[in-house]
N, C-alpha and C positions, 0 to 999 in steps of 0.2 A: 103819930109822928110821920113826917113825910119821908119818902125814899130819896136818899141823896143821889142815886144813879138816875132817877127819873127827873129830879129837879135840875141836875147838871145839864148845861146846853150841849147839843149834839156836836161831835167833832167835825170840823170842815176839812175836806181833802186839800192837800197841798197844791199850790198853783203850779201849773205846768211850766217847765223851764222855757225861758225865752228862746233858746237856740234849737228847740225841738222842731220848729218849722224849717229851719235852715238845713238840717241834716239831709232830708230827702233831696233837696236841691243840689247840695254838694255831691251826694252820691251819684245823682244823675249826670252831673257835669263830668265827674271823674270817669264815669262809665263811657260817656261819649268821647272824651279825650283818649281813653285807652283803646276804644274801638278804632278811632281815627289813626292812632299811632300804629296799631297792629295792621290796619288796612294799608297804610302807606308802606310799611316794611314789607308786607306781602307783595304789594304791587312792584316795589323796587326789586325784590328778590326774583320775581317771576320775569321781569323784563330786562334786567341788567345782564344776566348770563346770555340771554338770547341775542343781545346786541354785541356783547364782548366776544362771543364764540366766533362769529364770522371774521371779526377784526383779527383775532389770533390766528385763525386759519389762513386768512389772506396774507398776514405778515409772514407766517411760516412758509407759505407757498412762494411769496416774493423772495424771501431769503434763500430758499432752495433753488429758485430759478436763477438768482444772482450768483449763487455759488456754482451752479452748473455752467453758467456763461463764463465765469472766471476759470473754471477747471478745464473747459473745452479748449480754449486757446493755448493752454500750457503744452498740450501734446505736440502741436505743430512747432512750438518754440523749441521744445526738446529735440524734435526731429531736425529742425533747422540748425540747432547748435551742433548736433551730431554730424550733419552734412557739412557745416562749416569746418568742424574739426577734421573731417575726412578730406575736405578741400585743402585745408592748411597743410595737412600731412602730405597730401599729394603734391602741393606746391613746394613744400620743403624738400620732398624727394626729388622733384624735377629740378629744383635749384641745385640740390646736391649733385645730381647727375650732370647738370650743366657745368658746375664748377669743376667736377671731376674731369669732364671732357676737356674744359679749358686748360686744366692742369696738365692733362695728358698731351694737349697740343703744345704747351709751353715746356714740356719736359726736355731736358738736355740729352736724354738717352737716345742714341740713334736707333733706327729701325733695324730689325734683324736682317743681316746680310748687306746693309747699306754701309757706306763709308762713314767713319767717325770724323770729328774735328781734326784739322791738320795744323801742325806747328812747323813753320818754316825756319830752318837754321841757316843763317847767312853762310856765304862761301868760306871754306877753310883753305888757306894756302899753306901747304906743309913742305918743309925741307926734309926729304926722305933720307934715310940712313944708308947711303951708298958710299963706300970708301973710295971708289975710283973716280966717279963723276958727281957733280952737284946736280941733283934732280929734284924737281918740285912737282907737287901734285895739288891740283885745285879740285876740291870736292864740295858738294852741297847735299844736304839731307832734309828730308821731310819726316816728321814724327806723327803717326796717327794715334790718337787717344780715344777713350771710350765716350767721354762727355765733355761739355764746355768747362765744367769745374776742374777736370783733369788738365785741360788746356791752360787754365789760369794758374794752376799749381806748377805746371812745367815752365810757363813763361816767367814765373817768379824765380826760377832756378837756372835760367839760361847761362849766366856767367860760369857757374860751376860745371854745367854740361859742356860748354865750349872748352874749358880748361882740360877736362878729362879726355875729350875727343882729340885735342891737339897733342896731349901727352902720349896717347896711344898711337896715333898716326905717325908721330915723329920717330918712333922706334921701328917702323915698318920699312922694308926695302921695296924696291920696285918689283922684284920677283914675287914678293908676298902679296902684292896688290894686283898682279896681272891675272887676267882670265876670270871667268865666272866663279870658279872655285875660290880664288883669292878674295874676290869682292864679297862672296857669300860668307867666308870666314870672318872677314873684317866687319861686315854688317852685323853678324851674330854677336861678336865680341862687344861692339859698341852698344848694341841693344841691351846686352846684359849689364854693362856699366851704367847705362841710362836708368835702368830699373833699380839699381843699387843706390844711385845718387838721389833719385826722386821716387821713393817707394810709395808716397801718397798719390802720385799720378799714375793712373792705370794706362799703361802703354800697350797698344795693340800691335803696332808694327813700326819698323824703321825702314825708310826707303832712301836709296842713293839716287838723287835727282840729277847730279852732274859729277863727272870725273874726267879730269884732263891731266896728263903728265907732260911736263916740259923739261 
């Protein structure tokens, strides 16, 4: 009998896959691409910081320089503002002093020791109280006040002042008006009445400017 193992035909190896030849090619291409990408990235990383660093430094330096230039002029400006304030303060002070001086020049108050404003009272013709003879006295007065405002107040009350003066003088006799003592008493009494009639007017003195008996 024949051996079946020997009589059977020898087994043939399977045919190689069609894509077996393409694999090495693809692997080589991928390797080349990977190397190229890595090389490009490495080149970019090496050169990009070197280029960016100077730009950053220059920008920072320029910004610092610009800030310094902006900061430096501010000091003189502050100083100028301070000087302007001082000048304005000085000008205000000078103006105040000037206004004060002008006000002092326009003040109605007389200087110490100098005469004050005068108010002239028109002539008084008085029939004296003499039982034996008719006697008349003609008298004029000047009133000295402290300021022009007092002069205005007195002028506003002249009718009341004349009435009071005439009433007082009409009760006087010739003997009461004679001599310096008689005139002094008369002047003091009239001055007292004047101050009572016009208390808002500051009276400094009363002067008899004319006195004639007929």
